[in-house]
C-alpha positions as CSV (number, residue, x, y, z in Angstrom):
1,M,16.2,22.5,-23.9
2,K,19.2,20.8,-23.3
3,K,21.4,23.9,-23.8
4,L,19.0,25.3,-21.4
5,L,19.5,22.4,-18.9
6,I,23.4,22.9,-18.5
7,M,23.1,26.9,-18.2
8,L,20.7,26.0,-15.5
9,F,23.2,23.9,-13.8
10,T,25.8,26.3,-14.2
11,L,23.7,29.3,-12.5
12,V,22.1,27.1,-9.8
13,T,25.8,25.9,-8.6
14,A,26.8,29.6,-8.4
15,V,23.9,30.8,-6.6
16,V,23.9,28.2,-4.1
17,G,27.7,28.8,-3.4
18,F,27.0,31.9,-2.6
19,A,23.6,31.3,-0.4
20,E,26.0,29.0,1.5
21,D,28.3,31.6,2.7
22,T,25.7,34.1,3.7
23,V,23.7,31.7,6.4
24,K,24.8,32.1,9.8
25,P,24.7,28.2,10.9
26,D,23.0,26.9,14.5
27,N,24.5,23.3,15.5
28,L,21.8,23.0,18.3
29,I,19.5,21.1,15.6
30,S,19.9,19.8,12.5
31,L,18.1,17.4,10.0
32,D,19.2,13.9,10.3
33,T,21.7,12.3,7.3
34,V,19.1,10.1,5.6
35,T,21.2,6.9,4.4
36,V,19.4,5.0,1.7
37,T,20.2,1.6,-0.8
38,A,18.5,2.1,-3.9
39,N,21.5,2.4,-5.9
40,K,22.4,-1.0,-4.7
41,T,24.8,0.2,-2.0
42,K,24.4,2.2,1.3
43,E,24.8,6.1,0.5
44,D,23.7,9.6,1.9
45,M,20.8,10.5,-0.3
46,Q,22.3,13.9,-0.8
47,K,25.6,12.5,-2.6
48,I,23.4,10.8,-5.3
49,P,23.2,12.3,-8.8
50,D,19.5,11.4,-9.0
51,S,16.4,12.3,-7.9
52,V,15.4,10.8,-4.6
53,S,12.8,11.1,-2.3
54,V,12.7,9.3,1.3
55,L,10.1,8.6,3.6
56,T,11.6,7.5,6.9
57,S,9.5,5.3,9.3
58,V,8.5,8.7,11.3
59,D,7.5,10.5,8.1
60,I,5.3,7.1,7.5
61,S,3.6,7.7,10.8
62,D,3.0,11.2,11.3
63,R,1.6,11.5,7.9
64,S,-0.6,8.5,7.8
65,I,1.0,6.9,4.8
66,N,-0.5,3.5,4.6
67,N,-0.7,2.5,0.9
68,T,0.5,3.0,-2.4
69,E,-1.7,6.2,-3.4
70,D,-0.8,7.7,0.1
71,I,3.1,7.5,-1.7
72,F,2.1,9.2,-4.9
73,E,0.2,11.8,-3.4
74,R,3.3,13.2,-1.7
75,I,6.2,13.3,-4.3
76,P,6.3,15.4,-7.0
77,N,5.8,14.7,-10.5
78,M,3.8,11.4,-9.6
79,H,0.0,10.3,-9.9
80,F,-1.8,7.7,-9.2
81,T,-4.9,6.8,-11.3
82,K,-7.0,4.7,-8.9
83,M,-9.0,2.1,-10.8
84,G,-10.4,0.4,-7.8
85,Q,-9.8,-1.1,-4.1
86,T,-6.6,-1.4,-3.0
87,G,-5.2,-4.9,-4.1
88,S,-6.5,-4.8,-7.9
89,S,-4.9,-5.9,-10.8
90,D,-5.6,-2.7,-12.8
91,Q,-3.1,-0.4,-12.3
92,I,-2.4,3.0,-14.1
93,A,0.5,5.4,-12.8
94,S,2.5,8.5,-13.8
95,I,5.9,9.4,-13.2
96,R,7.2,12.6,-15.1
97,G,4.4,12.1,-17.6
98,I,6.0,9.0,-18.3
99,T,2.3,7.2,-18.0
100,S,1.4,3.1,-18.2
101,F,-1.9,1.8,-19.5
102,M,-4.3,-0.8,-18.1
103,T,-2.3,-3.6,-19.7
104,G,1.3,-4.1,-20.8
105,G,4.4,-3.5,-18.6
106,S,4.8,-1.0,-15.8
107,V,6.5,2.3,-16.2
108,F,8.5,2.0,-12.7
109,G,9.8,-0.8,-10.7
110,F,8.2,-1.7,-7.7
111,Y,10.4,-3.6,-5.1
112,I,9.8,-4.9,-1.2
113,D,13.2,-5.7,0.5
114,D,14.6,-6.1,-3.0
115,V,12.1,-8.3,-4.3
116,Y,10.2,-7.0,-7.8
117,Q,6.3,-6.8,-7.5
118,P,4.1,-7.5,-10.0
119,L,1.3,-5.6,-8.3
120,Y,1.7,-2.3,-6.5
121,D,-1.5,-1.1,-5.5
122,I,-1.2,-2.5,-1.8
123,N,-1.8,-1.7,1.7
124,F,1.6,-1.0,4.0
125,S,2.5,-1.9,7.2
126,D,6.0,-2.4,9.3
127,V,7.8,-0.1,7.0
128,E,11.1,0.9,7.9
129,R,11.5,3.4,4.7
130,I,10.1,4.4,1.3
131,E,12.7,5.3,-1.0
132,V,11.4,6.7,-4.4
133,L,14.1,7.5,-7.6
134,R,12.5,9.5,-10.5
135,G,14.0,9.2,-13.8
136,P,15.3,5.9,-15.7
137,Q,17.1,3.4,-13.6
138,G,17.5,0.9,-16.2
139,T,21.5,0.3,-15.2
140,L,20.8,-1.2,-11.8
141,Y,17.4,-2.3,-12.2
142,G,16.7,-3.4,-15.9
143,R,13.3,-3.6,-18.1
144,N,10.1,-1.5,-16.9
145,T,12.1,1.0,-14.7
146,E,12.1,3.6,-17.7
147,A,10.3,6.1,-15.2
148,G,11.7,4.9,-11.8
149,V,11.6,3.1,-8.9
150,I,10.0,2.8,-5.5
151,N,11.8,0.5,-2.8
152,I,10.0,-0.3,0.2
153,I,12.3,-1.3,2.9
154,T,10.5,-3.2,6.0
155,K,11.3,-3.3,9.6
156,E,14.4,-5.8,10.3
157,P,14.3,-8.0,13.6
158,K,16.4,-7.2,16.5
159,N,17.9,-8.7,19.5
160,T,15.2,-7.1,22.3
161,W,12.0,-8.5,22.6
162,S,9.1,-6.4,21.7
163,A,5.4,-5.9,20.7
164,D,3.4,-3.6,18.8
165,I,-0.3,-3.5,18.8
166,N,-1.8,-0.8,16.3
167,T,-5.6,-0.2,15.7
168,S,-7.8,2.1,14.2
169,Y,-11.5,2.8,13.8
170,G,-12.9,5.5,11.0
171,S,-15.6,6.7,8.9
172,F,-17.8,4.0,7.1
173,N,-17.3,1.5,9.7
174,T,-13.4,1.2,8.4
175,K,-11.2,-0.5,11.0
176,S,-7.7,-2.0,10.9
177,L,-5.4,-4.1,13.6
178,F,-1.8,-4.6,13.0
179,V,0.3,-6.7,15.6
180,A,4.1,-7.3,15.6
181,G,6.5,-9.4,17.5
182,N,10.1,-8.9,17.5
183,G,13.2,-10.7,19.4
184,A,16.3,-12.9,19.2
185,I,16.0,-16.7,19.4
186,I,19.9,-16.7,20.0
187,R,21.1,-13.6,21.0
188,D,23.0,-11.5,18.4
189,K,22.8,-14.5,16.2
190,L,19.2,-15.5,15.1
191,F,16.2,-13.0,15.1
192,L,12.9,-13.2,14.2
193,R,9.8,-10.7,13.5
194,L,6.3,-11.9,12.9
195,T,3.7,-8.9,11.5
196,G,0.1,-9.3,10.6
197,K,-2.7,-6.7,9.7
198,Y,-6.6,-7.0,9.3
199,S,-8.2,-4.1,7.6
200,S,-12.2,-3.7,6.4
201,S,-14.4,-1.2,5.4
202,D,-18.0,-0.9,4.4
203,G,-16.8,1.5,1.6
204,Y,-17.7,4.9,0.5
205,F,-20.3,4.3,-2.2
206,E,-24.3,3.9,-1.9
207,N,-25.9,2.0,-4.8
208,D,-29.1,3.6,-5.8
209,A,-30.4,0.0,-7.5
210,D,-31.2,-1.4,-4.0
211,R,-30.2,1.4,-1.8
212,S,-27.1,-0.6,0.0
213,D,-24.7,1.4,1.8
214,D,-21.9,-1.1,1.6
215,V,-21.8,-2.0,-2.1
216,D,-18.1,-1.4,-2.0
217,K,-17.4,-3.3,1.1
218,S,-13.5,-4.7,1.6
219,K,-11.3,-6.4,4.0
220,S,-7.5,-7.4,3.7
221,F,-4.9,-9.2,5.5
222,D,-0.9,-8.9,5.3
223,G,1.3,-11.0,7.2
224,K,4.9,-11.4,7.1
225,L,7.7,-13.7,8.7
226,S,11.4,-12.4,9.0
227,L,14.5,-14.3,10.3
228,K,17.8,-13.0,10.0
229,Y,21.0,-15.1,11.0
230,K,24.4,-14.0,11.6
231,P,26.8,-16.7,11.9
232,T,29.8,-14.2,11.7
233,S,30.2,-10.6,11.8
234,D,30.7,-10.9,8.1
235,L,27.8,-12.8,7.0
236,T,24.1,-12.2,7.0
237,I,21.4,-14.3,5.7
238,D,17.9,-12.9,5.5
239,F,14.8,-15.0,4.9
240,K,11.5,-13.3,4.4
241,S,7.9,-14.9,3.8
242,G,4.7,-12.7,3.0
243,Y,1.1,-13.1,2.1
244,Q,-1.2,-10.7,1.2
245,E,-5.0,-11.1,0.8
246,Y,-7.7,-9.1,-0.5
247,D,-11.1,-9.3,-0.9
248,A,-13.7,-6.7,-2.2
249,N,-16.7,-5.7,-4.4
250,Y,-15.8,-4.0,-7.4
251,A,-18.8,-1.5,-8.2
252,E,-17.4,2.2,-8.2
253,F,-18.0,3.7,-11.5
254,A,-20.7,6.2,-12.3
255,L,-21.2,8.9,-14.6
256,Y,-18.7,11.4,-14.4
257,D,-20.8,14.5,-13.9
258,S,-22.1,12.4,-11.0
259,V,-18.6,11.9,-9.5
260,M,-17.5,15.4,-10.1
261,D,-21.0,16.5,-8.0
262,G,-19.7,14.6,-5.4
263,D,-22.7,11.9,-5.4
264,M,-21.0,8.8,-4.0
265,K,-23.5,6.9,-5.7
266,V,-23.2,3.8,-8.4
267,N,-26.1,2.0,-9.9
268,V,-25.5,-1.3,-10.7
269,D,-27.4,-4.8,-10.5
270,D,-24.3,-6.7,-9.5
271,P,-21.8,-5.4,-6.3
272,G,-18.8,-7.1,-8.7
273,D,-16.0,-8.8,-6.9
274,M,-12.5,-8.1,-6.6
275,S,-9.7,-10.4,-5.0
276,N,-5.9,-10.8,-4.7
277,N,-3.8,-13.4,-3.0
278,T,0.1,-12.6,-3.5
279,Y,2.8,-15.1,-1.7
280,N,6.4,-13.7,-1.2
281,S,9.4,-15.3,-0.3
282,S,13.2,-14.3,-0.6
283,L,16.7,-15.2,0.4
284,K,19.3,-13.0,1.3
285,I,22.8,-13.3,1.7
286,D,25.2,-10.9,2.3
287,Y,28.9,-11.6,2.9
288,G,31.7,-9.2,3.7
289,M,35.3,-10.1,2.1
290,G,37.3,-7.9,3.1
291,K,37.3,-4.8,0.1
292,V,34.5,-6.6,-1.8
293,R,31.0,-7.6,-0.7
294,F,29.0,-10.2,-2.3
295,T,25.5,-10.3,-2.2
296,S,22.7,-12.7,-3.5
297,I,19.2,-12.6,-3.5
298,T,16.7,-15.2,-4.7
299,S,13.0,-14.5,-4.7
300,A,9.8,-16.1,-5.6
301,V,6.6,-14.5,-6.0
302,R,3.1,-15.6,-7.0
303,A,0.0,-13.3,-7.3
304,D,-3.6,-14.8,-8.3
305,T,-5.8,-12.0,-8.8
306,S,-9.8,-11.5,-10.1
307,N,-11.9,-8.6,-11.0
308,D,-15.6,-9.2,-11.7
309,N,-17.7,-6.0,-12.5
310,D,-21.0,-4.7,-14.3
311,L,-20.1,-3.3,-17.4
312,D,-23.1,-1.5,-18.3
313,F,-22.9,0.4,-15.0
314,T,-26.6,0.5,-14.8
315,Q,-29.3,-1.6,-12.7
316,Y,-30.2,-3.5,-15.5
317,K,-28.3,-7.1,-16.5
318,L,-26.8,-6.3,-19.5
319,M,-23.3,-7.0,-19.8
320,K,-20.5,-8.6,-17.2
321,L,-16.8,-8.5,-17.4
322,E,-14.9,-10.9,-15.5
323,T,-11.0,-10.8,-15.7
324,S,-8.4,-13.2,-13.8
325,K,-4.6,-12.8,-14.0
326,D,-2.4,-15.8,-12.2
327,S,1.3,-14.7,-12.2
328,K,4.5,-16.5,-11.0
329,I,7.8,-15.2,-10.7
330,F,11.3,-16.3,-10.2
331,S,14.3,-14.0,-10.1
332,Q,17.9,-14.5,-8.9
333,E,20.6,-11.6,-8.5
334,F,24.4,-11.7,-7.9
335,R,25.9,-8.5,-6.9
336,L,29.4,-7.7,-6.2
337,N,30.5,-4.3,-4.2
338,S,33.4,-2.5,-3.4
339,E,33.9,-1.8,0.6
340,D,37.1,0.1,0.5
341,N,37.8,3.7,0.9
342,S,39.5,4.1,-2.8
343,P,38.3,7.2,-4.7
344,L,36.7,4.4,-7.1
345,K,33.6,2.7,-5.9
346,W,31.9,0.0,-7.8
347,R,29.0,-2.7,-8.2
348,T,28.5,-5.2,-10.6
349,G,26.4,-8.3,-11.2
350,A,24.0,-10.6,-13.2
351,Y,20.5,-10.7,-12.9
352,L,18.2,-13.6,-14.2
353,Y,14.3,-13.4,-14.2
354,S,11.3,-15.9,-15.5
355,S,7.9,-15.6,-15.2
356,E,4.4,-17.1,-16.6
357,E,1.5,-15.2,-16.5
358,K,-2.1,-16.6,-17.5
359,Q,-4.8,-13.9,-18.2
360,N,-8.4,-14.6,-18.9
361,I,-11.0,-12.2,-20.1
362,D,-14.8,-13.1,-20.2
363,M,-17.3,-10.7,-21.2
364,S,-21.0,-11.9,-20.6
365,M,-23.7,-10.0,-23.1
366,F,-26.9,-11.0,-21.5
367,T,-29.0,-9.5,-24.1
368,Y,-27.8,-11.9,-26.8
369,N,-27.1,-14.8,-24.0
370,V,-23.1,-14.7,-25.5
371,V,-20.3,-15.1,-23.6
372,S,-16.6,-14.4,-25.2
373,S,-13.9,-15.5,-23.5
374,Q,-10.2,-14.4,-24.2
375,Y,-7.2,-16.3,-23.1
376,G,-3.3,-15.7,-23.0
377,K,-0.4,-16.9,-21.5
378,T,3.0,-15.4,-21.5
379,E,6.2,-16.8,-20.5
380,K,9.0,-14.8,-20.2
381,S,12.7,-15.5,-19.1
382,S,15.3,-12.6,-19.1
383,A,19.2,-12.5,-18.5
384,A,21.2,-9.4,-17.7
385,L,24.4,-8.3,-17.0
386,F,25.4,-4.8,-15.2
387,G,28.1,-2.6,-13.5
388,Q,28.4,0.8,-12.4
389,M,31.3,2.5,-10.9
390,D,31.8,6.2,-9.1
391,Y,34.9,7.8,-9.3
392,K,36.2,10.9,-7.4
393,I,38.5,13.5,-8.9
394,G,39.1,16.2,-6.5
395,K,35.3,17.9,-5.8
396,F,34.0,16.0,-8.7
397,V,32.6,12.4,-8.6
398,L,32.1,10.4,-12.1
399,T,29.3,8.2,-12.5
400,A,29.1,5.6,-15.5
401,G,27.0,2.7,-15.8
402,L,25.8,-0.1,-18.4
403,R,23.5,-2.8,-18.6
404,Y,22.7,-5.4,-21.3
405,E,19.8,-7.4,-21.0
406,N,17.9,-9.8,-23.3
407,E,14.3,-10.9,-22.6
408,H,12.5,-14.0,-24.7
409,Q,8.9,-14.0,-24.6
410,E,6.4,-16.9,-25.6
411,F,2.6,-16.1,-26.0
412,D,-0.2,-18.7,-26.6
413,Y,-3.7,-17.4,-27.0
414,E,-7.1,-18.4,-27.4
415,W,-10.6,-16.7,-28.4
416,S,-14.1,-18.6,-28.1
417,G,-17.8,-17.6,-28.4
418,G,-18.4,-14.3,-29.0
419,A,-18.9,-15.3,-33.1
420,M,-22.4,-13.8,-32.9
421,V,-21.0,-10.4,-31.9
422,G,-17.7,-10.3,-34.0
423,Y,-15.0,-11.8,-31.8
424,T,-14.1,-14.5,-34.2
425,P,-12.3,-17.6,-32.6
426,V,-8.8,-18.1,-33.2
427,K,-5.9,-19.6,-31.6
428,G,-2.2,-19.6,-32.0
429,S,1.1,-18.7,-30.5
430,A,3.7,-16.2,-31.1
431,E,7.5,-15.3,-29.6
432,E,9.7,-12.5,-29.5
433,D,13.1,-11.6,-28.3
434,F,13.7,-8.0,-27.0
435,T,17.1,-6.6,-26.1
436,A,18.4,-3.4,-24.4
437,L,21.6,-1.9,-23.9
438,L,21.3,1.0,-21.1
439,P,23.8,3.4,-20.3
440,K,24.1,6.3,-17.8
441,A,26.6,8.7,-17.0
442,A,26.4,11.4,-14.4
443,L,28.8,14.3,-13.0
444,M,28.7,15.5,-9.4
445,Y,30.2,18.3,-8.2
446,N,30.7,18.7,-4.2
447,I,30.2,22.7,-4.1
448,N,30.9,22.5,-0.7
449,D,30.4,20.1,2.3
450,N,26.8,20.9,2.4
451,S,25.7,21.6,-1.4
452,Q,26.1,19.2,-4.4
453,S,25.4,20.3,-8.1
454,Y,25.0,17.1,-11.0
455,I,24.3,16.7,-14.4
456,S,23.3,13.4,-15.9
457,I,22.1,11.4,-18.7
458,A,20.0,7.8,-18.7
459,K,18.5,5.3,-21.0
460,G,15.5,3.5,-19.9
461,F,13.1,1.0,-21.8
462,K,10.1,-0.8,-21.5
463,S,10.0,-4.2,-23.1
464,G,7.5,-5.0,-25.6
465,G,5.0,-7.7,-25.4
466,F,1.6,-9.3,-26.8
467,N,-2.1,-8.0,-27.5
468,I,-4.9,-10.0,-26.1
469,S,-7.7,-8.2,-26.3
470,S,-7.9,-7.0,-30.1
471,E,-5.7,-8.4,-32.9
472,P,-4.8,-11.5,-30.3
473,G,-0.9,-12.2,-31.0
474,K,0.1,-9.1,-32.5
475,S,3.3,-7.9,-30.6
476,Y,4.3,-4.5,-30.3
477,D,8.1,-3.3,-29.6
478,S,9.8,-1.9,-26.5
479,E,9.8,1.8,-25.8
480,Y,12.7,3.8,-25.0
481,T,13.7,7.1,-23.3
482,W,16.4,9.4,-22.9
483,N,16.2,11.5,-19.6
484,Y,18.4,14.4,-19.5
485,E,18.8,16.1,-16.4
486,V,20.7,18.6,-13.7
487,G,19.8,19.0,-10.2
488,I,21.2,20.4,-7.1
489,K,21.2,19.3,-3.5
490,N,21.5,21.5,-0.5
491,K,21.8,21.5,3.4
492,L,21.6,25.0,4.7
493,A,21.4,27.0,7.7
494,G,23.4,24.8,9.8
495,G,21.6,21.6,8.5
496,K,18.5,22.8,9.7
497,L,17.4,23.5,5.8
498,V,17.3,20.7,3.1
499,V,16.5,22.0,-0.7
500,N,16.7,20.0,-3.3
501,A,15.9,20.9,-7.2
502,A,15.9,19.2,-10.5
503,A,15.0,20.1,-14.1
504,F,14.4,17.4,-16.7
505,Y,14.0,16.8,-20.3
506,I,12.5,13.3,-21.6
507,D,13.1,12.1,-25.4
508,W,10.2,9.4,-25.7
509,S,10.7,7.0,-28.5
510,D,8.8,3.9,-30.0
511,M,5.9,5.2,-27.4
512,Q,3.3,2.3,-26.6
513,V,0.0,3.7,-26.6
514,E,-3.2,1.7,-25.8
515,Q,-5.8,2.6,-28.4
516,P,-9.0,2.0,-26.6
517,S,-12.6,1.2,-27.5
518,Y,-13.6,0.2,-24.1
519,P,-13.6,-2.4,-22.8
520,D,-11.1,-3.7,-26.1
521,Y,-8.0,-2.4,-26.6
522,I,-4.7,-2.8,-28.4
523,I,-1.2,-1.8,-27.6
524,D,0.9,-0.5,-30.7
525,N,4.1,1.8,-30.9
526,A,2.1,4.6,-32.4
527,A,3.9,7.9,-31.2
528,E,6.7,10.0,-30.0
529,A,6.7,12.3,-27.1
530,T,8.6,14.5,-25.2
531,S,8.4,15.1,-21.5
532,K,10.3,18.7,-19.4
533,G,9.6,19.8,-16.3
534,L,10.8,20.8,-12.7
535,E,11.1,19.7,-9.1
536,L,11.4,21.1,-6.0
537,E,11.6,19.3,-2.5
538,A,12.4,21.3,0.7
539,R,12.4,20.3,4.9
540,F,13.2,22.7,7.1
541,L,13.8,22.0,11.2
542,P,13.3,25.8,12.6
543,A,13.1,24.4,16.0
544,A,13.3,20.9,17.5
545,W,9.4,20.9,17.8
546,L,8.3,22.4,14.2
547,N,9.6,19.9,11.0
548,L,8.1,21.7,7.7
549,Y,8.0,20.0,4.7
550,G,7.1,20.7,1.0
551,S,7.4,19.8,-2.7
552,F,6.4,21.3,-6.0
553,G,6.7,19.5,-9.6
554,Y,5.7,20.6,-12.7
555,V,5.6,18.8,-16.3
556,D,4.8,19.3,-19.6
557,A,4.6,15.8,-21.5
558,E,3.0,16.1,-25.1
559,F,2.9,13.9,-28.3
560,D,5.2,14.7,-30.9
561,D,4.0,12.4,-33.4
562,Y,0.8,10.5,-33.0
563,T,-2.2,9.8,-35.5
564,L,-5.2,7.6,-34.2
565,N,-8.0,6.7,-36.7
566,G,-6.6,9.5,-39.0
567,V,-6.9,11.9,-36.4
568,D,-3.5,13.5,-35.8
569,Y,-3.1,14.2,-32.1
570,S,0.8,15.9,-32.4
571,G,1.2,18.7,-29.6
572,K,-1.6,17.2,-27.4
573,K,-0.8,16.4,-23.7
574,I,-0.2,12.9,-22.3
575,T,-3.6,11.5,-20.6
576,N,-3.7,10.4,-17.0
577,S,-0.9,12.8,-16.3
578,P,-1.0,16.0,-14.0
579,D,0.7,19.1,-15.3
580,T,1.5,20.0,-11.6
581,T,1.6,18.2,-8.1
582,Y,2.6,19.7,-4.6
583,S,2.4,18.8,-0.9
584,L,3.2,21.3,1.7
585,G,2.8,20.5,5.2
586,G,4.4,20.6,9.0
587,V,4.2,18.5,12.3
588,L,4.1,20.1,15.7
589,R,5.1,18.7,18.7
590,F,5.1,20.6,22.4
591,M,4.5,20.4,25.7
592,D,6.7,16.6,25.8
593,H,3.5,14.7,24.7
594,W,1.3,16.6,22.1
595,F,1.5,16.3,18.4
596,V,-0.2,18.0,15.3
597,N,0.1,17.3,11.8
598,A,-1.4,19.1,8.8
599,E,-0.9,19.1,5.3
600,I,-1.9,20.1,1.6
601,N,-2.0,17.6,-1.0
602,G,-2.4,19.3,-4.6
603,T,-2.9,17.8,-8.0
604,G,-3.0,19.7,-11.1
605,K,-4.9,19.7,-14.5
606,I,-5.5,16.3,-15.8
607,Y,-6.6,15.1,-19.7
608,Y,-8.2,11.8,-20.0
609,N,-8.3,11.3,-23.7
610,A,-5.8,12.1,-26.3
611,A,-8.1,14.8,-28.1
612,N,-7.8,16.6,-24.9
613,S,-11.2,17.5,-24.9
614,K,-12.2,15.9,-21.7
615,E,-10.1,17.1,-18.3
616,Q,-10.1,17.5,-14.7
617,T,-9.4,21.0,-13.1
618,S,-6.6,21.2,-10.2
619,Y,-8.0,20.1,-6.9
620,E,-6.5,20.3,-3.4
621,I,-7.0,17.5,-0.4
622,I,-6.1,18.8,3.0
623,N,-5.5,16.2,5.7
624,A,-5.2,16.9,9.6
625,K,-4.1,14.8,12.7
626,V,-3.9,15.2,16.7
627,G,-2.4,13.4,19.0
628,Y,-0.8,12.6,22.7
629,E,2.4,10.4,22.6
630,T,3.9,8.5,25.2
631,E,6.9,6.1,25.6
632,R,4.3,3.4,25.8
633,F,1.0,4.4,24.0
634,D,-0.2,6.9,21.3
635,V,-3.5,8.3,20.7
636,Y,-4.8,10.3,17.4
637,V,-7.8,11.7,15.9
638,W,-7.4,12.7,12.1
639,V,-9.3,13.8,9.3
640,D,-8.8,13.3,5.8
641,N,-10.2,15.3,2.8
642,L,-11.1,17.9,5.6
643,L,-13.2,20.2,2.9
644,D,-14.9,17.1,1.2
645,Q,-13.4,18.2,-2.3
646,A,-15.1,15.8,-5.0
647,Y,-12.7,14.6,-7.6
648,A,-12.3,11.7,-9.9
649,T,-9.2,9.1,-9.7
650,R,-10.3,7.7,-13.0
651,A,-12.3,8.7,-16.0
652,F,-12.9,6.8,-19.5
653,E,-15.3,7.0,-22.4
654,M,-17.8,4.1,-23.3
655,S,-20.6,3.9,-25.7
656,G,-20.7,7.8,-25.9
657,N,-20.6,8.4,-22.0
658,W,-18.2,9.5,-19.9
659,Y,-17.8,7.5,-16.6
660,G,-15.5,8.1,-13.1
661,R,-14.5,7.0,-10.2
662,S,-15.0,9.0,-6.9
663,G,-12.0,9.7,-4.7
664,N,-12.3,9.1,-1.0
665,P,-14.8,11.6,0.6
666,L,-14.2,13.6,4.0
667,T,-13.4,10.9,6.5
668,V,-12.6,11.0,10.4
669,G,-11.1,8.2,12.8
670,A,-8.8,7.5,15.5
671,N,-6.1,5.6,16.3
672,V,-4.5,3.9,19.2
673,N,-0.8,2.4,19.3
674,L,0.5,0.2,22.1
675,R,4.2,-0.8,22.4
676,F,5.5,-3.8,24.8
């Protein structure tokens, strides 16, 4: 496979070099250059030897990207396993076949304005740009970025005083109101931006037990304060503080066959509850010192979450599961970046991280009048040193990076109650150290000014941890991935067409596997795996009034060596990872004010268990949006899931039955945007 990647790298480089010479340029229009900061320095995304996808503020608005799930639907080889209402602490995601579980660390880093977020199933507002890097990002980001990184960059305060009001209303009494205010307190020196967004919905599901049609009703609030201070042209100080509050019922699981029939019904005696309160604060200091730039980022995050749900998924009062997780995170990064125009560009720094997480799992079994409680507290502290450089030699650019990271974990646990049903009371503590050395190397070849090819190798890791739900206190080791990749990036047809492609091969060792017996589970280093695939993204601007876009991803991720309960699953596909993903659409603006967007997002076959005996076949979701745009206001009408496609966002087995969660049905609505 590695030889095949090198051959493909050589072949595609030659083909594009020929194709560029045959294209007649048209200088009247072209796609804008997109500058990103994902590699912790400002760069043209086409000049980075990584698979990078960018959604600009225009894309976010045109394509109605409002939450994390919307990102995953539009980026190749990414899949989000939706567990419940937005804001839930239950999170599963897959990138290039590398998949997380309900417990353990994330497989990708999720950052908002350079601040790591422990929860990534959130709503978005006031976003300037979304940057998605696929493949290990361990050198610059460290732990739990073995599959990639998502960077959310919010809008900055500016000199001019202005205000925005956006409101929407849609099916199932779904409504939202967003308000933003911006301006200079001291012109050219001190700037302020305040935003707030409130959303609510009656939800899509009906409860057969009491005939209520708001069994999954929800509401949320997102607010943010941004202050920017520029005392001199070389010094910028940014302070940001945000608050997110989500509250919803949590009763969305039904028998799998019912889900696939599109019934949108549940049958529960308790609608459950889900809440999430997250606080973020950060201080960023950026100081230019001639040929070197110094950056300091200090951040604190607190997230308090709880999920309560009817565990038997019936109208009878049999079982209930109540979970809560409270997290406190502090991080500090110091960084130095080169600022001159020499062939050598570099960045180096140090990173400190500490966290405390308290988790409670209470299961009520009403038939036995038993409540079993599982409690765990994990304290983590880590430190890292990192550096990366890019050196230009003629038409080649060599990238090399290295990060050393050490993490110490202390775990206290206690089980109580439940002895009657086999949950033996136990109490104890444990501690472990996890270290990693994470190299990266890449070689980019500038075929010409508009086409670049690259080949890269990078190591990623997800740190180990401790079990709480089964065999409490038992530790599991870190897992590691080696990612081998070749790619090519092209700006063709006089800048009107951008086509980027990549092929990758991932070797996955010491794989952490969640071995379930729902609702219990244990994580163990039980498997070896590989993942290989292709990715293609394209944008085409044939005319100033028409913007076409598309992406396609293919991944073949399977266990190489995995045995569970005496059954050999080697050669089986990895769960919750579709084999294909694609997105295709376009934006049409005509007659000065009119707007049309239509797109189709496809998801391939997904397996839900290691035996590959339960699967969901491929499905497509079609969305459309029509509007009238002016300088001061916009009006849109939209429809999501136009064909009312029935599909599951989650499936699992319990007590011999398969259950699932329905995806969103056909919905329609309208938006009004005002600018002052």
